[in-house]
N, C-alpha and C positions, 0 to 999 in steps of 0.2 A: 557450547551454545554460540551459534554464528548468526549475526544479523545480515540478512540477504538484501532486502529492499525496504524502502519507505516511500510513502506517497501522500499527496494532498490533492483533494478535489474541491473546487469551489464552483457552485452553480449560482448564477445571478440573472437578473432580468435581461432580456435580450438586448444586445447592443447592435444596432444597425451599422453597416460598413465597418465591421470590426478590424478589417485589414488596415484601413486608414487610421483608425484609432490606435492600432498597434504601432504603425510607422511613426506617428506623431509622438509617441511616448516610449519608443523602443530603447532609448538611452539608459533606462533604469536597469536593463538586464546586463549588468556588469558580470563578466566571467562567462558569457555565453557567446558562441560563434554566430556568424551571420545566419539569420533565420531562413528557413524554407517557407516561402509564402505560396501556398498551393492555389492553383487555378480553379477554385471551386466557387460556384455562384453564391451570392449572398443569401439566396432563399433556399439553399440546400439544408437538409436536416441539421438541427442544432448541435448534435453530438459529433458531427464530422469536423475534425480540426482544420482550421484555415492556416494556422501558423505552427511550425515545429522548430524548436531550438535545442541544440545539444550544448552541453557545457564544454568548456575549452579542453578538458581532459577526458571527456566522453562518458563520465559516470552518471550524469543526470540529464533529464530531458523535460522541457516544458512545452505543452501544447495548448493552443488557444482556439476556441470556437466562439460563436456569437453569444453563448450562454454558459460556457464552462472553461475554466482554467484548470489544467491538470499538471502535476509535477510528480516525477518518479526518479528515484536514485537507486542504483545497484552498487553496493559497497564492495570495496576490494579488501585485501588482507590487512591493509593499514588501518582500516576502520572496523571491520566486521566483528571483531571480538570485544570492542569497547563501545558500549551504548552511549556513554557521554559524548564521544566524538560523533557518533551517528546522529544523536539528537541535536548537537550543536550545528551540524551541517544542515539538518532539516530546518532548524530555526532561521539560519542565515538565508536560505532560499525562500522561506516563508516571508521574510521581511522584504525581499526583492519583489515578490508577487504583490505584497501589500502596497508597495510604492507604485506599482503599475496600476492597481485598482484606484488609488487616490489620484494619480496623475490623469487617469482616463475618466474620472468622474463616475466610476462604477461604485455606487454607494447603496445599492439595493441587492444584498446577498440573500438568496433564498435559503440555502443550506450548504454545509461544507463537511468534509470528512478527512480523517487522517488514518493511515494504516501502516502496519509494519509486519513483515514476514521474517521469522527466524527459524533456524534449523538446528537439530542435533545430528551431527554426522559421525559421531564416534560410537555408535551403537554396534554391539557385537552381532555377528550373524545368528548366534543362538538366541539373542534377544532383539529381534528386529523391530522396526517402528510399528508395524501392524500389530504385533502382540503387545507392545508397550501401550499403545492407545487403547486397545481392547481391555487390558488389565486395569488401566487408570480410569477410563471413562465408562466402560460397558460391562464391568464385572458383575453387575447385578442383573444383567439381561441374560436369559437362558438361550444361548446360541450354541447349537450342537455342532454345526459344521465349522471347519477351519476357515477363518477370514483371510483372504489373499491380499486384498487392498481395502483401504478404509478412508472415508472422507465424511466428517461430520461437523456440524456447526451449531453453536449455542448462542442465543441472542438474549441479552439482558436490556433492561431500560433503567435510566437514572433520572430521577427528578422530573418525570414526564417530559423530558427534553431530549435525552441522548439514547441512541442505540449503541450497544456494545456487542459486536459480533466477533466471536472467537471460533476460528475454524482449525480443525486438526486433520492432518492427512499424512499418509506415508508417501514418500517420493523415491522412486527407484532411479538410481544414477548409473550411468554407463560411460565408458571412455568416449572422449570427444569425437573420435573417428568412427564410432559405431553407426552402422547403417540400420536405422530403425525400421526400414522397410524390407529387410532381408529375413529369410526364414531362420529361426533359431537365435535371433538376436538377444532374447531374454537370458541366454546362457552367459552373456557378457556383463551382466549386472555386477557392479562393484560395491554397491551400497543401497540399503533400504533405509533412508533417512526419515526422521520425524520433522515435519514442517508445521508451524503454528502461525496463523495470521490473526492479528488483532486489528479490528476495523471499528473505529468510533466515529460517530457523526450525529448531527442534530436533526436528522430526517424525521424522528419521532415527533418532535414539536411541529415541524413543517406539515407533517401529515395530519395533525390533529387540531392545530390552531389556525383559523382562517387568516388572522392578521399577523402571523408570525414573520419576523425578519431575523436573519442571522447577522453576524458581524465578524470583524477581525478579532474582537475580544473573545468570541465563541471559539474561533480557530485556535487561539492561544490556550483556551481551556481544553480543547480536544487534544492538543499535543501533550498536555499534562495527564489527561485520562489515558491516552495511548501508552505512555510510560508506566502508569500505575497498573494497567491491565496486562502489560507485558510481564511485570513482576508477579502478578497474581496467577496468570496462566502458567508461568514457568515453575511455580513452587511444587506443583504435583509431579514434576519430572526431576526433582532434585537428585543429583547423583549421576544423571545422564551426561552432563557436560560441565564445562567450566562456568562458574558464576560470572556475572557482569563485572 
């Protein structure tokens, strides 16, 4: 079991002149390189980043737009087999983002989310990821044809507040130098891996409650739920890979 990526998304009330707000408070982003401040007009769509920052070692990135802050990390071999290390890194960067929110006076959070993708990459060719997902999740469905690729998502709700989205898919891996636009490239496949993404957020409450406001406390809760549902989603695949 290998942890590939984690991410955080925070959506808040629109902040005008977000570039100036960032420049005034950029000192909180310890461990990040000089930002790229993009020449995008202030009235451009809210989801287009105005600021992009890479961590000093290149493993994580933070993007900021007038209404959204996003963080994503791709783990290397020193972290990818140890969830405790992965979660610790996630929490450290979450705390940096919180410092920016406080320093910038951003106190009206609409909703936020946390997600993690992990993979099983030691599946034998005789028991590829497609068949594993089919047998674990779709065994009760009468499907006559052989499934080549599979991608499915299950959504749960918790306490009329949180969505928990769990996605399962097979991921076909190829050598780095494979030309994916050349004829016959599928013959170079080295692995059909199983990928699971756990995405938890409080959008359910936002979608249903007119006066709802999220908070950094909610973000803390989401990190806990993320870890909890990684455990729950992985149990049905016991034996496929190493435990955490």
